[in-house]
N, C-alpha and C positions, 0 to 999 in steps of 0.2 A: 279603713280598708286599703287605702294607699299604701300604707306601710305594709300591710300584709301580702299585697301584690308584689311589692319590691322585693320582700323576704323571699316571695316564692320564686320569683324570676333569677335571684342571684344563683342559685345551684344550676339553673338550666344554662345561664349564661356560662357558667365555670365548665359545665359538661361539654357545651358546644366548643368552647377554647381548647379543651384538652383533645377533642376529636380533631379539630383542625391542626392542631401540634402534631399529632400522631400522623396524620396523613402527609403532612408537610415532611415529617422525619422518614417516612417511608419512602416517599417520593425521592428524597436526598439520597437514601442508601441505595437505591436502585440505579443511581448515576454511575458511569464508569469513567476511570481516570483515562485522561487524553495521553498520559505517558505510559506506555506498556509495561507490565511486570517484565522482571528480568532484563531491563535495558542496562547496557553497560556503555561506557564512553570509550573511544578508540580515536586514534590519531591516523587518518588517511595518509596515503602516499603524499608526499609534499608536491609533486608535480601534477597530481590528479586535478586540483582545481583550474589551473590554468589551461591544461589540455581539454578539460570539458568546455571551458569556455570557448576556446578555439574551435573545438569539434561540434558543439551544439549552441551555436548563437541563436538569439531569437529571429530566426529566419526559417525557411521551408527546408526541414531536414529531408523530405522525400527528394527534393532536387538537390540537394547538397551532398547526400549520401545515399544514392538509389541502391547500392548493394544491400543495404539493411532491410529492403523491402522485396527482395528476390524470393521467390519460392525454393530456391535451392540451398538458402542457409537454414541454419538451426536458429530457432527463436524461442526455445524452452529449455528449461534445465532437466537434464538427464543424468542420474546418478549412474557411475560406473562401478563402484565399490562401496560398501556400506560406510556411511559417513554421516556425521552432523552437518547441518547447513546453517548459515548465518547470513542475516540481510543487514547491511548498514547504510543509514540514511546518509546521503550526501548534501543534496540541495533541492528546492524548489522554487518554481517562479510563478506558480498559479495563483489567482486571486482567490480560488475557491479553499475551503477547507474540506479536502478530500479524506476519504479512509483507504488504507492499503492493506491487502490479505493475501491468502495463499489457499491452494488445495493441490492434492497428489492423488497418483493414480499408478497402477502396474499394468501395463498392456495396453489395449485400446483407449484412446482419448474418450471420455463422457460425451454422450451425443447431445445432451441437453443440460441446461442449468440446474434442473430438478435432481440430476444425478450426481452432482457433486457437494461435498461439505465444505462450505468457506469457512475459513479461521481468519481471525484479523490479527495482523502484526502492528500496524500503527493506527490507533483510531483517528488521529488528527494529523496528517502530513502538513504541519505548519511551523514555521520559525518565528517566536518561540511557540510551543514548549520544546520542540526538536532543535537538536544542535547538530551541526556536521559531525560525523563520526559516531552518532548513536547507533548502537547495535543490538540487535536480538537474535536469539536462536529460533529456527522454524521448527515447530512442534516440541516434544517433550524429551526426544531421544534420537537416536539414527534412523537413516533411511536405508533400506536394502537396495543392492545393485539392481538396476532396471527400473526404479521408481523415476517417474516424471513430476516435476514439481511447476505448477502454474502459478500466476499471479493476477490479480485483479485491483482496479481502482473504483472506489464508489465515489463519483463526482458529488460533491457537497454533501458528503456521508456524514461528517462531524457534525451533530446537532446539540451542542451544549450539555454534554453529559450521556448522550447516547448516539447511536448510529442508525442512519436512515437507511437501512437494506432495500427500500423501495426505490431509491435513487438510482439514476442512470449507472450502470456498472459496465466497466470495460475490462475485457479479459486478454491475457496473453495468447490464449486460445481463440483466435480471431473468429473462428465459426460461431462462438457465443455472442459475439457482438451484434449489434444493430447493422443489418445490411453486410455483415462479415467483413467490415473494414479491420484493418491492422491497426491498432492503436498504441502500440509499443515498439520500442527496439530493444534488441539484445546484442551485445558485441563484446570482444575482448579489446581493452584499451592497451595499446603496445607499451606504452612508456612505463606503466606501473603493474602491468599484467592483472589488472582487475577486470571481472566480468561487470559489466555496467548494464542495468536495466533502466530505460526511461520510459515515461508515459506521456501521451498526449491527451488532456482531459477534455477536448472538444471533439466532437465526432467529426471525422475527415468529411462527411457527406453535409455537415452545418456550417457551410461557408457564410451564412447569412448571421451567424453568431459574431458580435463585434469583437470577440477576443479570439477568433480564428485566426491560427497562425501556423500550425503544422510544424512547431518547433521540437516537439517532443521532448522538451526538457522541463514540464510542468511538475514532475516529481522524479528524482533520479537516485537510484540505489546501487550499492555493489553487492554480488553475491558470493559466498565463499564456503569452501568445506571445513574452515578453520577459524578460531577466532584470535589466533596469534599473527595474522597477516603474512603467514607463509604463501608460498604459490599454490594455487588450487591443482590437484591431482585427482580428485574423485568425481569432478564433473566433466562429461564430455564437451570438449571445445573444438573438436577435429572440424566440424561443419560450421563452426560459429565464425560470423565475420570479425574481422581486426580491423581497427581504426587507430 
């Protein structure tokens, strides 16, 4: 009888093993890459790294550059003529593995988060896998004149092959942020003529967090209307701050 029982159990064990292997394989298939599709390397302006270190040290950016937080300056990307848009990763100083993305609209800004379609650009804003100069195109084609492009950062969004969309999300559209705080900076860097986007991944109101510093350099990108490093001509910079 023992032999018969062992003979009967072998097919059951084999079937169970097959099910587990299939389940594991499916789980692996659903993982996403931390390196975005279409990523191309580029070489940033040679002066940019040092300039950003001087402009955005690990100290309070609100006190260092109050102009970046005035209501009178432009803090979003507005397209003035049909164009492609590119985002280039420059650096990060965050301890978190954040995720970075975008959304767009024409006309009035969305009133709430449920009104926007979020798209991820960089699933894991961390070095490595990213390297300074890594560049991706925003969307699949061109944006018409009058389009506004906004960005967001999901704090601790990267979760080993997936994105935690339920995590704290910080938007360039400040009205969508908890308490309405501004969590990003946008300005034109004078020496290299780059449009710089920087994020602070700790809420301004969360001074109890041990990592609270308001330096706004936790994730830094450049934004351009071309991938050849020409001067940007299709993005409105008239009311954008310059540093």
